[in-house]
C-alpha positions in Angstrom: -24.3 38.9 18.6 -22.5 35.8 17.5 -20.8 35.7 14.2 -23.0 34.4 11.3 -22.0 31.1 9.6 -19.1 31.1 6.9 -21.4 30.5 3.6 -19.7 28.2 0.8 -20.9 27.5 -2.5 -19.3 24.0 -3.5 -19.3 24.3 -7.3 -17.5 22.6 -10.4 -18.2 20.9 -13.7 -21.1 18.1 -13.7 -20.0 14.8 -12.3 -16.6 16.2 -10.4 -18.0 15.1 -6.8 -19.5 18.0 -5.3 -22.3 16.1 -3.7 -19.9 13.5 -2.8 -17.9 16.5 -1.0 -20.8 17.4 0.9 -21.5 13.6 1.9 -18.3 13.4 3.1 -18.0 16.7 5.1 -21.4 16.5 6.9 -20.6 12.5 7.6 -24.1 12.0 6.0 -24.4 9.1 3.3 -27.8 10.0 2.1 -27.2 13.6 1.6 -28.3 14.2 -1.9 -27.9 11.8 -4.8 -24.7 10.2 -6.5 -24.8 9.1 -9.9 -22.5 8.8 -12.6 -25.3 10.6 -14.9 -24.4 14.4 -15.8 -26.8 16.7 -14.0 -28.0 14.5 -11.0 -28.1 17.9 -9.0 -30.6 20.1 -10.5 -31.4 22.6 -7.4 -29.1 24.1 -4.6 -29.2 22.2 -1.4 -27.7 23.4 1.8 -26.2 22.4 5.1 -24.5 23.7 8.3 -21.8 22.4 10.1 -21.9 23.0 13.9 -19.7 23.0 16.8 -21.7 22.5 20.1 -25.1 23.8 18.6 -23.4 26.7 16.7 -23.8 27.1 12.8 -19.8 27.5 12.1 -20.2 26.9 8.1 -23.1 26.7 5.7 -22.2 24.1 2.7 -24.4 24.8 -0.7 -24.1 22.2 -3.2 -24.7 23.7 -6.8 -25.7 21.9 -10.0 -22.7 21.1 -12.3 -21.8 24.0 -14.8 -21.9 22.4 -18.2 -21.6 25.0 -21.0 -19.0 27.4 -19.7 -17.8 28.3 -23.2 -21.0 29.3 -24.6 -21.8 31.5 -21.2 -18.5 33.0 -21.4 -19.2 34.5 -24.9 -22.8 35.9 -23.6 -20.8 37.4 -20.6 -18.5 39.3 -23.2 -21.3 40.6 -25.2 -22.6 42.4 -22.0 -22.1 45.9 -21.9 -20.4 47.6 -19.0 -16.9 48.2 -17.2 -14.5 45.5 -18.7 -13.2 44.5 -15.3 -16.8 45.3 -13.3 -17.2 41.2 -13.4 -19.8 41.5 -10.9 -22.2 43.8 -12.7 -21.5 41.6 -15.8 -22.9 38.6 -13.8 -25.8 40.3 -12.1 -26.6 41.6 -15.8 -26.5 38.3 -17.3 -28.6 36.8 -14.3 -31.2 39.8 -15.0 -31.3 38.6 -18.6 -34.2 35.9 -20.1 -31.1 33.8 -21.1 -30.4 32.8 -17.4 -33.8 31.4 -17.0 -33.5 29.4 -20.4 -30.2 28.2 -22.0 -28.2 28.7 -18.9 -30.6 28.0 -16.2 -28.2 25.9 -14.2 -25.1 28.1 -14.2 -27.6 30.7 -12.9 -28.4 29.1 -9.9 -24.8 28.4 -9.5 -23.5 32.0 -9.9 -26.7 33.2 -7.8 -25.4 31.1 -4.9 -22.2 32.3 -5.3 -22.8 35.9 -5.2 -24.7 35.2 -2.1 -21.6 33.1 -0.5 -18.4 34.0 1.1 -16.1 31.4 -0.8 -16.2 29.0 -3.2 -15.1 25.4 -2.8 -14.3 24.6 -7.0 -14.0 20.7 -7.1 -11.9 19.2 -9.7 -11.8 15.3 -10.5 -8.3 15.0 -10.7 -8.3 11.9 -12.7 -9.8 14.4 -15.8 -7.5 15.7 -18.0 -6.9 19.7 -18.0 -9.5 21.0 -20.9 -10.6 24.4 -21.4 -13.8 24.1 -20.3 -12.2 24.2 -16.8 -10.6 27.0 -17.5 -13.4 29.0 -18.7 -15.5 28.0 -15.9 -12.5 29.6 -13.6 -12.9 32.7 -15.7 -16.5 32.5 -15.2 -16.5 31.9 -11.4 -13.9 34.8 -10.7 -16.1 37.4 -12.2 -17.7 37.2 -9.3 -15.2 38.6 -7.2 -15.5 36.0 -4.3 -12.4 33.7 -3.2 -12.3 30.5 -4.8 -10.0 27.5 -3.3 -9.7 25.0 -5.9 -10.4 21.2 -4.6 -8.8 17.9 -6.2 -10.9 15.3 -5.6 -10.0 11.3 -6.3 -6.7 11.8 -5.4 -6.3 8.5 -4.0 -6.6 7.0 -7.7 -3.7 5.9 -9.6 -4.7 7.8 -12.5 -5.1 11.3 -10.8 -3.2 14.2 -12.7 -2.8 16.3 -9.3 0.8 17.8 -10.5 -0.8 19.1 -13.9 -3.8 20.6 -12.0 -1.5 22.4 -9.5 0.5 23.7 -12.4 -2.6 24.8 -14.5 -4.3 26.5 -11.5 -0.9 28.3 -10.9 -1.0 29.7 -14.4 -4.0 31.5 -13.6 -3.0 32.6 -10.1 -4.7 29.8 -7.7 -1.9 28.9 -5.6 -4.1 27.9 -2.9 -5.0 24.3 -3.6 -6.7 21.4 -1.4 -6.5 17.7 -2.0 -9.6 16.4 -0.6 -10.5 12.5 -1.5 -14.1 12.1 -1.1 -13.9 8.3 -1.1 -10.3 7.9 0.6 -10.9 9.8 3.7 -8.5 11.4 5.7 -9.0 13.3 8.8 -5.5 14.9 8.0 -6.8 16.3 4.5 -10.2 17.6 6.1 -8.0 19.5 8.5 -5.9 20.9 5.1 -8.7 21.9 3.6 -10.2 23.9 6.3 -6.6 25.4 6.7 -6.4 26.6 3.0 -9.8 28.5 3.8 -8.4 30.2 6.6 -5.6 31.2 4.5 -8.3 32.7 1.9 -10.8 34.3 4.7 -8.3 35.1 7.5 -11.2 37.2 9.2 -12.9 33.5 9.5 -9.8 32.0 10.9 -10.8 31.7 14.8 -14.3 29.8 14.2 -12.4 27.9 11.2 -9.8 26.7 13.7 -13.1 26.1 16.4 -14.6 23.4 13.5 -10.8 22.1 12.8 -10.2 21.1 16.8 -13.8 20.2 17.0 -13.4 17.4 14.2 -9.9 16.6 15.3 -11.4 15.7 19.0 -14.5 13.8 17.6 -12.3 11.5 15.4 -10.5 10.7 18.3 -13.1 10.0 21.1 -14.8 7.8 18.0 -11.6 6.0 17.8 -11.9 5.5 21.8 -15.5 4.6 21.4 -15.0 2.0 18.9 -12.1 0.2 20.9 -14.2 0.1 23.7 -17.0 -1.2 21.8 -14.7 -4.3 20.3 -13.2 -4.7 23.9 -16.5 -5.7 24.9 -17.1 -8.0 22.3 -14.3 -9.8 22.9 -14.6 -10.1 27.0 -17.9 -11.6 26.4 -16.9 -13.7 23.7 -14.3 -14.7 25.9 -16.4 -15.8 29.1 -19.1 -17.2 26.8 -19.4 -21.0 27.0 -21.6 -23.8 26.8 -21.6 -27.3 28.2 -22.4 -31.1 27.2 -22.6 -34.5 28.3 -19.0 -36.0 27.9 -20.3 -39.3 26.4 -23.0 -37.7 24.3 -21.2 -36.7 21.1 -24.7 -35.5 19.7 -25.0 -32.8 22.4 -21.5 -31.9 22.3 -21.9 -31.1 18.6 -25.1 -29.1 19.6 -23.0 -27.2 21.9 -20.4 -26.3 19.7 -22.9 -25.0 17.1 -24.6 -23.1 19.9 -21.5 -21.4 20.7 -20.4 -20.6 17.0 -23.7 -18.8 16.8 -23.7 -17.1 20.0 -20.2 -15.5 18.9 -21.3 -14.9 15.2 -24.2 -13.3 16.8 -22.3 -11.0 18.9 -19.9 -9.9 15.8 -22.8 -9.0 13.8 -24.0 -7.1 16.8 -20.5 -5.4 17.5 -20.3 -4.6 13.4 -23.4 -2.7 13.6 -22.6 -0.6 16.5 -19.2 0.3 14.5 -21.4 1.3 11.5 -23.7 3.6 13.8 -20.8 4.9 15.2 -19.2 5.8 12.2 -22.4 6.9 10.7 -22.5 4.3 8.0 -25.6 1.6 7.3 -25.3 -2.0 6.8 -25.5 -1.7 2.8 -22.1 0.1 3.2 -20.2 -3.1 4.5 -20.5 -6.4 3.1 -21.4 -8.6 5.7 -21.0 -12.4 4.1 -21.5 -14.7 7.1 -20.6 -17.9 5.1 -19.5 -16.9 1.6 -18.8 -20.0 -0.5 -16.0 -20.2 -2.8 -14.9 -23.0 -5.0 -16.0 -25.3 -2.3 -14.5 -23.4 0.8 -15.4 -21.1 3.3 -14.4 -17.6 2.9 -15.0 -14.9 5.7 -16.6 -16.9 8.3 -15.3 -16.5 11.8 -14.6 -20.0 12.0 -12.7 -20.8 9.0 -10.5 -23.5 9.7 -7.4 -22.5 7.3 -7.2 -19.1 8.6 -7.6 -20.2 12.4 -4.8 -22.5 11.4 -2.6 -19.8 10.0 -3.5 -17.4 13.2 -2.7 -20.6 15.5 0.8 -21.1 14.2 1.6 -17.5 13.9 0.5 -17.0 17.5 2.4 -20.1 18.6 0.3 -21.1 21.1 1.1 -25.1 21.1 -1.9 -26.6 21.8 -4.2 -23.9 19.8 -1.8 -24.8 16.8 -2.2 -28.3 16.9 -5.9 -28.6 17.0 -6.2 -25.7 14.7 -4.1 -28.5 12.1 -7.2 -31.4 13.0 -5.7 -33.0 16.0 -7.8 -35.2 17.8 -8.5 -34.4 21.3 -9.3 -37.2 23.9 -12.9 -36.1 25.2 -12.9 -38.5 28.1 -10.0 -37.0 29.5 -11.4 -33.4 29.2 -8.8 -32.9 26.9 -6.2 -33.1 29.7 -4.3 -34.8 27.3 -3.0 -31.6 25.3 -3.1 -29.4 28.5 -5.3 -26.6 29.4 -7.5 -24.2 27.2 -6.8 -26.4 24.3 -9.1 -26.8 21.3 -11.5 -30.0 20.5 -10.2 -30.4 16.9 -11.6 -33.2 14.9 -14.6 -33.8 17.1 -16.0 -30.1 17.6 -14.3 -28.2 14.8 -11.8 -25.4 15.2 -12.2 -22.6 17.5 -13.8 -24.5 20.5 -11.7 -25.0 23.8 -12.3 -26.8 26.4 -11.2 -24.1 29.7 -9.8 -25.9 32.2 -8.6 -23.3 34.2 -10.7 -23.6 37.6 -11.6 -26.1 39.8 -15.3 -25.5 38.7 -14.5 -26.9 35.3 -12.9 -30.4 37.4 -16.0 -30.6 38.8 -17.7 -30.5 35.7 -15.6 -33.2 34.4 -16.5 -35.2 37.7 -19.9 -35.1 36.9 -19.6 -36.5 33.3 -19.7 -32.5 31.0 -17.1 -31.1 29.5 -17.0 -27.0 29.1 -16.5 -25.4 25.6 -14.7 -21.9 25.1 -13.4 -20.2 22.3 -9.5 -20.6 22.2 -6.5 -18.5 21.7 -6.5 -18.4 17.9 -10.2 -17.4 17.4 -10.0 -14.8 19.6 -7.1 -13.2 17.9 -9.0 -13.5 14.8 -11.6 -12.0 16.3 -9.9 -9.2 17.2 -8.3 -8.6 13.9 -11.3 -8.7 11.8 -12.9 -5.9 13.9 -9.5 -3.6 14.3 -9.7 -4.1 10.1 -13.3 -2.9 10.1 -12.0 0.1 12.3 -9.4 1.3 10.1 -11.3 0.7 7.1 -14.4 2.9 8.4 -12.1 5.5 9.4 -10.6 5.8 6.0 -14.0 5.5 3.8 -15.3 8.5 2.6 -19.4 9.1 3.2 -19.4 9.7 -0.8 -18.6 5.6 -1.6 -20.4 3.7 -3.5 -18.2 0.7 -2.9 -19.0 -1.8 0.1 -16.4 -2.6 2.3 -15.6 -6.6 2.3 -14.9 -8.5 6.0 -12.4 -11.2 4.3 -9.8 -13.4 5.4 -7.2 -10.7 4.9 -3.9 -12.4 6.9 -2.6 -9.0 8.5 0.3 -10.3 11.3 -1.6 -12.1 14.0 0.8 -11.4 16.3 0.6 -7.7 16.0 -2.7 -7.6 17.1 -2.1 -8.1 20.9 1.0 -6.6 22.6 3.9 -8.8 23.9 2.9 -11.8 21.5 -0.1 -13.1 24.4 -3.5 -12.6 25.3 -4.1 -9.9 27.2 -5.0 -10.5 30.9 -8.3 -9.2 30.7 -9.2 -11.8 28.1 -8.0 -14.8 30.8 -9.7 -13.0 33.5 -13.1 -13.0 31.4 -12.7 -16.7 30.9 -12.2 -17.4 34.2 -15.4 -15.5 34.7 -18.3 -16.8 32.7 -20.9 -15.2 34.4 -20.2 -11.9 33.5 -20.4 -12.7 30.3 -23.6 -11.4 28.3 -23.5 -14.1 25.8 -24.2 -16.4 28.9 -26.0 -14.0 31.1 -28.5 -11.1 29.7 -28.3 -9.5 33.6 -24.7 -9.0 33.0 -25.4 -6.1 31.1 -24.3 -3.7 33.6 -21.8 -5.9 35.5 -19.0 -4.0 37.1 -16.5 -6.5 36.2 -17.2 -6.9 33.0 -17.1 -2.9 32.2 -13.7 -3.1 34.4 -12.1 -5.8 32.0 -13.2 -4.3 29.2 -11.5 -1.0 30.0 -8.5 -2.8 30.8 -8.5 -4.3 27.7 -9.5 -1.0 25.6 -6.6 0.4 27.3 -4.1 -2.3 25.9 -5.4 -2.9 22.0 -5.3 1.4 22.1 -3.1 2.6 24.9 -3.1 6.3 23.5 -6.6 6.7 23.1 -8.8 4.4 25.2 -8.9 6.4 28.5 -11.9 8.7 27.9 -15.1 7.8 26.3 -17.2 9.3 28.9 -17.7 12.6 26.1 -20.6 12.0 23.6 -19.5 11.3 19.9 -21.1 13.7 17.8 -23.9 12.2 16.1 -22.7 13.7 12.6 -25.9 15.1 12.3 -25.6 18.5 9.9 -28.8 20.5 9.4 -30.5 21.0 6.4 -30.7 24.5 5.2 -33.9 25.8 3.5 
């Protein structure tokens, strides 16, 4: 007979982050309601954590404890054995006060009595006050193991050590630190391990959950890198052509190329959000924000691309990013293969001259526009920063992530300070780019290049993305 799920009551003072913990552990930003107002959660709501369809943990979100001081006075007045806490709690729950003055506290205690243990959520930014000590005294009367969980520990105002000292004075030495806003797989693992120390008979099931969560994080990372690699292969091969003597046509081709790349980046961002179980509202997707008359955050921001060109050290790219003019009549040959059209078409557009076909185009009076090295490097850097942000974002966070012009070291994005071979190969095979040809969706050459690039930018974890990443769904409990 399968072992029944471990039932955990998530308890604590109002507004300490109980629902936030539920959101982050279930990877569900839509669970419950998170608000700065007290008593947001009024009813008990449950959700299951599963491993391969098997329920491991049933989590129950409970209302906040608000008046523990008066409740402990009521419990002291209840007759019966002084040390028989559960009997005193049962007597209280049978009294009229449980349905009137202490309705919320009664819901919490009923759920705790029906559970195997409790996670007592503490806002580590709050000072240690008597009301929290009263809450712990009441909870221990239920004769259930209690694991204190320090929330918001990443805050500069967190009082983690003070809380640990106070909890030790009431014989609670097993304490977990789990920030529901700044997420860490390691911190979640430690939380479950602390529970194993309290509930060793549940150790095997919780170890299964730990292994599953860590494995899913690795698969998620590999899948994210593959998504970004496919974007970079498509963008590297993306091209538009124009008559070399028609400046208006060249400008239109340049704009069309930029639109195609921007659109592809937006599609990739949506895929990454779906992969990590977030929504567009969790990320500020500001395509062309204006600040002090300058573009900020756009992929083709000239100041940022100039920085990337100079740091990457691609001579022609650096010159063009700085505003160097290119002789369109010579196809850009004066600055070498793969350069960009500077003042005429704008930073970030290249004239790919690496194949004989481009020379044929030149003879026919046309030029070919492709994305240059600095832009590809900047695009890769933006996506890798987004992946890191989503990996470290708790599902209870209410502040949008911003895609900005953070100047992380561009030379650290590619190994060996140069574009990977897969990117160069993609430039030579524009037919495989989905931005040129929608029928290339299942193109085998494109798939091989994307896999090769994923291995380069994430060598330890990009080799196996065949297993399906957990969709993050956690069934609600009645």
